[in-house]
N, C-alpha and C positions, 0 to 999 in steps of 0.2 A: 114046706114048699107050695103046695096048695094054695095054703093061707096068701102067701105071696102075690100070687096071680087071680086069687078075686078077694075084691075089696070088702064085701060082703061078711066071707068068713074072716076074712083077716080082722075085722070089727070083730066079729064076736068071738073071736080067739081070744083077741087082746081082752074084752071084757069078760070072759069066764077067767082069763089069766088074774085079773085086778080083782073079781070078787074072790077067788080062791087062794088069793097069796097075800103074806102078811106084807105090811109096808117095808118093815127093815129088809126083807128080802127083795122086795122092788128096789129100794133105794140101793143096795148092794149090787144088784144086776144094772142097773142104770149108772150106777159109778163104775164099775167093770168096762159096761160097753164106752162109756165116756172115755176112758182111761185106753181103751184099744183105738178109739179113733183117733185119740191122741197122739198115739205113738206111731199108728199109721200116717198121720199128717206130718210127724217130725221125721219120719222114715225118708215120706217123698220129698220135703222140703231138704232134707239132708242128700237126697240123689239128685235132685236139681241143682244144689248148689255144687255138689262133686261136678257134675256135668260141667257147669259153669266153668268151674276153676281148671278142669280137663281141656276147656276151649280155649281160656286164655294162657294157659301153658303151651298150648300147642301155637299159638298165634306169638308168643313171645319167643318161642324156640324158632319159629321162621325169621322173626326179627333179626334174632341174633344173628341166624345163619345169613340172613342179607347183611347185616352190617360186617360179617366176617367176609363176605364177599366182598363189598366194598373196601375193606380194610387190606384185604391182598391185591385188589387193582391200584390202591392207593400206594403200596409198599413197590409194585413193579412201576408204576408212574415215577416214583422217586428213585427206584436203581436207574431206569432209563435217563432221569435228568442227571444222576450222577455219572453216568456213562458218557453223556454230551457234556457235561462239565470238565471232565478227564479228558475227555479228546480235544475241548477248546483250549485247554491249558497245554495240553502237549503241543498244539498248534502253535499257540504264541510263542513260548517258548522254543519252537523250530524256528519260527519268523524272527526272534530276537537273535538267534545265532547268525543270521545272515547279513 
């Protein structure tokens, strides 16, 4: 922890580590650190992709609701037109009887 805050101490720690450690172990440690960084990056990218997907799903749901609302209004308008057509037909039939 202290070595992370003090650059000189950090470099001394790294030098001691390099002098006292076997190259194979250093390579294994680096590979492990690389794998951890890679996994964390993949997790972060996956979380971002999932968030973007959730946002798009919400927008799609909103659009579907809007379409359903417009479909309902259209159905109401068609029903009103059908009622008026029926009224017109009734009035024409009434006029034809006269």
